[in-house]
C-alpha positions as CSV (number, residue, x, y, z in Angstrom):
1,M,6.4,4.4,29.8
2,V,5.0,6.0,26.6
3,K,5.2,3.6,23.7
4,K,7.0,5.1,20.7
5,P,4.6,5.1,17.7
6,Q,5.6,2.7,14.9
7,I,6.3,4.1,11.4
8,P,4.0,2.3,9.0
9,V,5.7,0.0,6.5
10,Q,4.3,-1.0,3.0
11,F,5.4,-3.8,0.8
12,R,5.1,-2.5,-2.8
13,Y,5.0,-5.6,-5.0
14,Y,5.7,-5.3,-8.7
15,D,5.1,-7.7,-11.6
16,M,8.0,-8.2,-13.9
17,P,7.0,-8.3,-17.6
18,P,7.2,-11.9,-19.1
19,N,10.7,-13.0,-20.2
20,R,12.2,-9.7,-18.8
21,F,14.6,-8.9,-16.0
22,V,14.1,-5.2,-15.8
23,F,11.3,-2.7,-16.2
24,A,11.4,1.1,-16.1
25,L,9.3,3.9,-14.6
26,L,10.2,6.9,-16.8
27,G,8.8,10.2,-17.9
28,E,6.9,13.2,-16.7
29,S,4.6,11.3,-14.4
30,W,7.5,10.9,-12.0
31,R,7.9,14.6,-11.7
32,R,6.1,15.1,-8.4
33,N,6.2,16.1,-4.8
34,Y,7.7,13.1,-3.1
35,G,6.6,12.3,0.5
36,G,4.6,15.3,1.5
37,D,2.9,14.4,4.8
38,I,3.5,10.7,4.2
39,S,6.0,9.2,6.6
40,E,5.4,5.6,5.4
41,L,8.5,3.5,4.7
42,H,8.2,0.9,2.0
43,F,10.2,-1.9,0.3
44,H,10.1,-3.7,-3.0
45,N,10.4,-7.3,-4.3
46,F,13.0,-6.2,-6.8
47,L,16.2,-4.1,-6.8
48,E,15.4,-0.4,-7.3
49,I,17.8,1.9,-9.1
50,G,16.9,5.6,-9.4
51,I,18.3,8.7,-10.9
52,C,17.3,12.1,-9.6
53,R,16.9,14.3,-12.7
54,E,15.9,17.5,-10.9
55,G,15.3,18.8,-7.4
56,G,16.5,17.7,-4.0
57,G,15.4,16.4,-0.7
58,T,16.0,13.5,1.6
59,L,16.2,9.8,0.9
60,V,15.5,7.7,4.0
61,I,17.3,4.4,3.9
62,E,17.0,2.0,6.8
63,G,16.5,4.9,9.3
64,Q,19.3,7.1,7.8
65,N,18.3,10.5,6.3
66,L,20.5,11.0,3.3
67,P,20.3,14.3,1.3
68,Y,20.0,14.0,-2.4
69,H,20.1,16.4,-5.3
70,D,20.0,16.2,-9.1
71,N,22.2,13.7,-10.9
72,M,22.5,11.4,-7.9
73,L,22.1,7.7,-8.3
74,S,20.4,5.4,-5.7
75,V,20.8,1.6,-5.6
76,L,18.3,0.0,-3.2
77,P,18.4,-3.8,-2.9
78,Q,15.2,-5.9,-2.7
79,N,13.6,-5.6,0.8
80,T,15.4,-2.4,1.7
81,L,13.2,-0.1,3.8
82,H,13.2,3.4,2.3
83,T,11.2,6.5,1.4
84,T,11.8,9.6,-0.7
85,N,10.9,13.1,0.5
86,S,11.2,16.3,-1.6
87,G,12.9,19.4,-0.2
88,E,11.4,22.8,0.2
89,Q,10.9,23.4,-3.5
90,G,8.5,20.5,-3.4
91,I,8.8,19.1,-7.0
92,C,11.4,16.5,-7.8
93,F,12.0,14.4,-10.9
94,W,13.1,10.8,-10.5
95,E,13.3,7.9,-13.0
96,Y,13.6,4.3,-11.9
97,L,14.6,0.8,-13.0
98,F,13.4,-2.3,-11.1
99,V,15.6,-5.4,-11.6
100,D,14.9,-9.1,-11.0
101,V,18.5,-9.8,-9.8
102,E,18.0,-13.4,-8.8
103,G,16.1,-14.2,-12.0
104,F,18.9,-12.7,-14.1
105,F,21.7,-14.5,-12.4
106,R,19.8,-17.8,-12.5
107,T,19.7,-17.5,-16.3
108,Y,23.2,-16.1,-16.6
109,Y,24.8,-18.8,-14.5
110,R,22.2,-21.5,-15.5
111,D,24.8,-24.3,-14.9
112,D,26.0,-23.0,-11.6
113,V,23.2,-22.4,-9.0
114,R,25.6,-21.7,-6.2
115,K,27.4,-19.0,-8.3
116,A,24.1,-17.4,-9.2
117,E,23.0,-17.3,-5.5
118,H,26.4,-15.9,-4.5
119,M,26.3,-13.1,-7.1
120,A,22.7,-12.2,-6.2
121,A,23.7,-12.0,-2.5
122,N,26.6,-9.7,-3.3
123,V,24.3,-7.3,-5.2
124,A,22.0,-7.3,-2.1
125,K,24.7,-6.5,0.4
126,A,24.4,-2.7,0.4
127,A,22.3,0.3,-0.5
128,W,23.9,3.3,-2.1
129,L,23.2,7.0,-2.8
130,L,26.0,8.5,-4.9
131,T,26.7,11.4,-7.1
132,G,27.1,10.8,-10.8
133,E,30.9,11.5,-10.5
134,E,31.3,8.9,-7.6
135,A,29.5,6.2,-9.6
136,L,30.1,7.3,-13.2
137,P,30.4,3.8,-14.7
138,L,27.2,2.7,-12.9
139,Y,25.5,5.9,-13.9
140,R,26.3,5.6,-17.6
141,L,25.0,2.0,-17.6
142,V,21.8,2.9,-15.9
143,E,21.3,5.8,-18.4
144,A,21.9,3.4,-21.3
145,I,19.3,0.9,-20.0
146,M,16.8,3.8,-19.5
147,E,17.3,5.0,-23.0
148,E,16.8,1.4,-24.4
149,E,13.6,1.2,-22.3
150,R,12.4,4.6,-23.5
151,D,13.0,3.9,-27.2
152,R,12.5,0.1,-27.5
153,K,14.4,-0.2,-30.8
154,H,15.1,-3.5,-32.6
155,N,16.7,-6.1,-30.3
156,S,16.1,-3.8,-27.4
157,S,15.6,-6.6,-24.9
158,E,18.9,-8.3,-25.8
159,V,20.8,-5.0,-25.7
160,T,19.2,-4.2,-22.3
161,N,20.3,-7.6,-20.9
162,G,23.8,-7.1,-22.1
163,I,24.1,-3.7,-20.3
164,L,22.3,-5.1,-17.3
165,C,24.9,-7.9,-16.9
166,A,27.7,-5.3,-16.8
167,L,25.7,-3.2,-14.3
168,L,25.0,-6.0,-11.9
169,L,28.5,-7.3,-12.0
170,L,29.9,-3.8,-11.2
171,I,27.4,-3.4,-8.3
172,A,28.5,-6.9,-6.9
173,R,32.1,-5.9,-7.2
174,K,31.5,-2.5,-5.5
175,N,29.7,-4.3,-2.6
176,V,32.8,-6.4,-1.7
177,G,33.6,-3.6,0.8
178,A,30.0,-2.8,1.7
179,S,30.5,-2.8,5.4
180,D,32.3,0.6,5.0
181,V,29.3,2.2,3.3
182,P,27.0,4.2,5.7
183,A,23.9,3.7,3.5
184,G,24.6,0.0,3.2
185,N,24.5,-1.1,6.8
186,Y,21.0,-2.5,6.9
187,S,21.0,-2.7,10.7
188,K,17.6,-4.3,11.5
189,M,16.6,-5.7,8.1
190,R,19.9,-7.6,7.7
191,R,18.8,-9.8,10.6
192,I,15.8,-11.3,8.7
193,M,17.0,-10.9,5.1
194,D,17.6,-14.7,4.8
195,A,14.1,-15.3,6.0
196,L,12.6,-12.9,3.4
197,R,14.6,-14.6,0.6
198,Y,13.5,-18.0,1.9
199,L,9.8,-17.0,1.9
200,E,10.1,-15.5,-1.6
201,L,11.4,-18.9,-2.9
202,H,9.2,-21.3,-0.8
203,Y,5.9,-19.3,-0.2
204,Q,3.9,-22.1,-1.9
205,N,5.0,-24.7,0.7
206,E,3.6,-25.4,4.1
207,M,6.1,-24.3,6.6
208,A,6.4,-23.8,10.4
209,I,7.7,-20.5,11.8
210,E,10.4,-22.5,13.6
211,T,11.7,-23.6,10.1
212,I,11.9,-19.9,8.9
213,A,13.5,-18.9,12.1
214,S,16.2,-21.5,11.7
215,V,17.2,-19.9,8.3
216,C,18.2,-16.9,10.4
217,H,19.8,-19.0,13.1
218,M,17.3,-17.7,15.7
219,S,15.0,-19.2,18.2
220,E,11.3,-19.0,17.1
221,T,10.5,-16.5,19.9
222,H,13.5,-14.2,19.1
223,F,12.7,-14.5,15.3
224,R,9.1,-13.4,15.8
225,R,10.2,-10.4,17.8
226,Q,12.8,-9.4,15.3
227,F,10.5,-9.9,12.3
228,R,7.8,-7.8,13.8
229,A,10.3,-5.0,14.7
230,C,11.5,-4.9,11.1
231,M,8.3,-5.5,9.2
232,H,5.6,-4.3,11.6
233,M,3.7,-7.5,11.0
234,T,4.0,-11.1,12.0
235,P,5.8,-13.7,9.8
236,L,2.5,-15.5,9.1
237,A,0.8,-12.2,8.0
238,Y,3.7,-11.5,5.7
239,L,3.6,-15.0,4.3
240,N,-0.2,-14.7,3.6
241,F,0.3,-11.3,2.0
242,L,3.1,-12.7,-0.3
243,R,0.8,-15.7,-1.3
244,V,-2.0,-13.3,-2.2
245,E,0.3,-11.2,-4.3
246,K,1.7,-14.2,-6.1
247,A,-1.9,-15.5,-6.7
248,C,-2.9,-12.2,-8.2
249,E,0.2,-12.2,-10.4
250,L,-0.8,-15.7,-11.7
251,L,-4.4,-14.5,-12.4
252,R,-3.1,-11.6,-14.4
253,R,-0.4,-13.5,-16.4
254,T,-1.8,-17.0,-16.9
255,D,-4.9,-18.8,-17.9
256,Y,-4.9,-20.9,-14.8
257,S,-8.3,-21.2,-13.1
258,L,-8.8,-19.6,-9.7
259,E,-9.3,-23.1,-8.2
260,L,-5.9,-24.3,-9.5
261,I,-4.2,-21.2,-8.3
């Protein structure tokens, strides 16, 4: 039997600016030919929200090819496999927000850890690709945050956090019926999502693969198989990658010595 070639997967890790829950990728540098000959899927450590300003093409989300055009809104939770490909015209213009959902809700519900985790999980339930008309309240809030990030006026961070609160609460509400959303059925990734969240929170601790597998209610053997199918790497390789990225972040953002890190 001929073995089906695996599509490469890349983890694109971003640093969040200190004391912030959102950062934006805006402007003419994001007017480009997306995809081209690259078939690589990727995922992020933060929620990605995008607006297609111009152009059209295909957004691949968890193996589904979804056509997009200008004025469409994408909402892709942390760890969602995806890639963007431009259409025949080649050049598209997207602008993006990346959001630390868990960090925001931990602060917003600082006295209720369980509530914070519940709301973050609701936001992570589904991926969306919608027209501006279908998601007009969300679209307007995303536009407002982008404008705050673009202009950075007085009290901009506080204003952004207020708008962000409304945006995340609306996404969480919309995801109550997420099982009916074609772009939100994460098929394979959903099986290991709890493990990815667990590793994100406990990467600094010594842990056995059996422990990580138990978070997903799987045997170690079955978990290893499912993890490799989703991530195209072993759980240990992913854990080591995550530790290196976190160490690099500490080197960039703190005065800690390399030995301490």
